[in-house]
C-alpha positions as CSV (number, residue, x, y, z in Angstrom):
1,M,16.2,5.8,-15.7
2,N,19.6,6.7,-17.7
3,A,21.7,4.4,-19.3
4,Q,24.2,3.9,-16.7
5,T,21.5,3.2,-13.6
6,S,20.3,0.4,-16.6
7,I,23.6,-1.1,-16.4
8,Q,23.6,-0.9,-12.9
9,I,20.8,-2.7,-12.7
10,L,22.1,-5.7,-15.0
11,Q,25.4,-5.8,-13.4
12,A,23.5,-6.8,-10.2
13,Y,21.2,-9.0,-11.7
14,A,23.9,-10.7,-13.5
15,T,26.1,-11.2,-9.6
16,G,22.5,-11.8,-8.0
17,L,22.6,-15.1,-10.1
18,G,26.0,-16.1,-10.4
19,A,25.7,-15.9,-6.6
20,A,22.7,-18.1,-6.3
21,A,24.9,-20.3,-9.1
22,Q,27.6,-20.5,-6.9
23,N,25.2,-21.3,-3.5
24,G,23.3,-24.4,-5.1
25,Q,20.4,-22.8,-6.3
26,D,19.9,-24.1,-9.4
27,M,18.8,-21.3,-12.4
28,E,17.6,-25.3,-14.1
29,K,14.5,-26.9,-14.8
30,I,13.0,-30.1,-14.8
31,Y,12.5,-30.1,-18.6
32,D,16.7,-30.1,-18.6
33,F,17.5,-33.3,-17.6
34,K,17.7,-36.7,-19.2
35,A,16.7,-40.4,-17.5
36,L,17.1,-43.9,-19.1
37,N,13.4,-45.4,-18.7
38,N,13.1,-48.9,-17.5
39,K,13.7,-50.6,-21.1
40,G,16.9,-48.8,-21.6
41,A,16.1,-46.1,-23.1
42,E,17.0,-42.2,-22.5
43,V,14.0,-40.0,-22.1
44,N,14.2,-35.7,-22.6
45,F,11.8,-34.6,-19.7
46,S,11.4,-31.7,-21.7
47,E,9.0,-34.2,-24.0
48,F,6.9,-33.3,-20.6
49,E,7.0,-29.3,-21.1
50,G,3.5,-28.1,-20.5
51,K,2.7,-31.0,-18.0
52,V,1.9,-31.2,-14.7
53,L,4.0,-33.7,-13.3
54,M,4.7,-36.0,-10.2
55,I,7.8,-37.8,-10.0
56,V,8.8,-40.8,-7.0
57,N,10.9,-42.8,-5.8
58,T,9.1,-46.2,-6.0
59,A,9.7,-49.5,-4.4
60,S,8.0,-53.5,-5.0
61,K,8.5,-54.9,-1.7
62,C,7.6,-51.7,0.6
63,G,5.1,-50.7,3.2
64,F,3.3,-48.1,0.6
65,T,3.9,-50.7,-2.5
66,P,0.0,-50.6,-2.3
67,Q,0.0,-46.6,-3.4
68,Y,0.5,-47.8,-7.1
69,D,-2.5,-48.3,-7.2
70,G,-3.5,-45.1,-6.4
71,L,-1.2,-43.4,-8.7
72,E,-2.2,-45.5,-11.6
73,A,-6.3,-44.2,-10.5
74,L,-4.9,-40.7,-10.4
75,Y,-2.5,-41.5,-13.7
76,K,-5.5,-42.8,-15.3
77,K,-8.2,-40.3,-14.1
78,Y,-6.2,-37.0,-15.2
79,K,-3.0,-38.1,-18.0
80,D,-5.4,-36.9,-20.7
81,Q,-5.4,-33.4,-18.8
82,G,-1.8,-33.2,-19.1
83,L,-0.5,-35.4,-16.0
84,V,2.4,-37.3,-16.2
85,I,3.5,-39.6,-13.3
86,V,7.4,-41.0,-13.4
87,G,8.6,-43.7,-11.2
88,F,12.0,-43.8,-10.5
89,P,12.3,-47.1,-9.1
90,C,15.3,-47.5,-6.1
91,D,16.5,-49.9,-3.9
92,Q,18.1,-47.7,-1.0
93,F,16.2,-48.1,1.8
94,A,16.1,-51.8,3.3
95,H,16.7,-53.5,0.0
96,Q,13.0,-53.1,-0.8
97,E,13.9,-53.0,-4.2
98,P,15.7,-56.0,-5.3
99,G,14.8,-56.6,-8.5
100,S,16.0,-56.1,-12.4
101,N,14.2,-53.1,-14.1
102,E,12.4,-55.6,-16.9
103,E,11.3,-57.6,-13.5
104,I,10.1,-54.1,-11.4
105,A,8.1,-53.5,-14.6
106,E,6.3,-57.1,-14.5
107,F,5.8,-56.6,-11.2
108,C,4.2,-53.7,-11.4
109,R,1.9,-54.4,-14.1
110,L,1.1,-57.9,-13.5
111,N,-0.5,-56.8,-9.6
112,H,-1.0,-52.5,-10.2
113,G,-1.3,-53.0,-13.6
114,V,0.8,-49.5,-14.1
115,T,1.1,-48.0,-17.8
116,F,2.5,-44.8,-16.0
117,P,6.3,-43.9,-17.3
118,L,9.0,-46.2,-15.2
119,M,12.2,-45.7,-15.1
120,A,15.0,-47.5,-14.9
121,K,16.1,-47.9,-10.9
122,I,18.4,-44.8,-9.6
123,E,20.3,-43.6,-6.2
124,V,17.7,-40.5,-4.5
125,N,20.6,-40.2,-2.0
126,G,24.2,-40.1,-1.6
127,D,26.9,-39.2,-4.1
128,K,25.5,-41.3,-6.5
129,A,21.7,-39.8,-6.3
130,H,20.1,-39.1,-9.9
131,P,21.0,-35.7,-10.8
132,I,16.9,-35.0,-11.2
133,Y,17.2,-36.0,-7.1
134,K,19.6,-33.7,-6.5
135,Y,17.3,-31.0,-8.0
136,L,14.0,-32.4,-6.8
137,K,15.7,-31.9,-2.9
138,A,17.1,-28.6,-4.0
139,Q,14.2,-27.2,-5.0
140,T,11.9,-28.7,-1.4
141,K,12.9,-30.1,1.5
142,G,11.4,-32.9,3.2
143,I,11.3,-33.7,7.4
144,L,15.2,-34.5,7.0
145,G,16.3,-31.5,5.0
146,N,17.5,-32.4,1.7
147,A,17.3,-36.3,2.3
148,I,14.7,-38.6,1.2
149,K,13.4,-39.9,3.7
150,W,11.8,-43.4,2.2
151,N,10.4,-44.8,-1.0
152,F,7.6,-43.0,-2.5
153,T,8.4,-39.6,-1.7
154,K,6.7,-37.8,-4.2
155,F,7.4,-34.2,-5.8
156,L,5.2,-32.1,-7.9
157,I,5.7,-30.0,-10.4
158,N,3.8,-27.7,-11.9
159,R,3.3,-26.7,-16.0
160,D,6.0,-24.3,-16.4
161,G,8.2,-27.1,-14.5
162,S,8.5,-25.7,-11.0
163,V,8.2,-27.7,-8.1
164,I,5.5,-27.1,-5.8
165,K,5.1,-29.4,-3.1
166,R,7.0,-32.4,-1.9
167,Y,4.6,-35.4,-0.1
168,G,5.9,-37.3,2.2
169,P,6.1,-41.3,1.6
170,A,3.0,-41.8,3.8
171,V,0.9,-39.3,2.0
172,K,-1.2,-41.8,-0.5
173,P,-1.8,-40.2,-3.7
174,E,-5.8,-39.9,-3.8
175,K,-4.6,-37.4,-0.7
176,M,-3.2,-35.1,-3.4
177,E,-5.7,-35.3,-6.0
178,K,-7.2,-31.4,-5.1
179,D,-3.6,-30.4,-5.2
180,I,-3.7,-32.2,-9.1
181,Q,-6.7,-30.4,-10.2
182,G,-5.6,-27.2,-9.4
183,M,-3.3,-27.5,-11.7
184,L,-3.9,-29.3,-14.9
């Protein structure tokens, strides 16, 4: 291959990257994002590099709220092998997460023994959706296209930071265990 051919290949690659960015195909990784935890401290997701991540939008007054128990069981079982579960409380679905960040954390701790990281309450759909959720939704479509259908939609991200799979709210955490084991 001569120098002219190499230059043409590089130009075509760069043009493709530019077109992908213009079409909304972010070249970002999950590690490029930051969010506030439930105590108001900024969490840089680069802290999770090399880990298997499960990101889930949660609610305390939902029919799926008992999934907190399954999420916590998975977290305890696999955290030493590199699993991190991150909960993002959200009040966009039938006002099922009305509490403050402190009230949500206390509810999760007292009723479900939650020890995995909980973030500050966010929006997951619409113009005010948190950038992490805009990114996650762009990476994997659900039954409603990009939109999050309901509380307890789960995203599984491998150690390289690639979003591997999206699970609907009705999928119980224990049904995801085989997929998690395959990434650890």
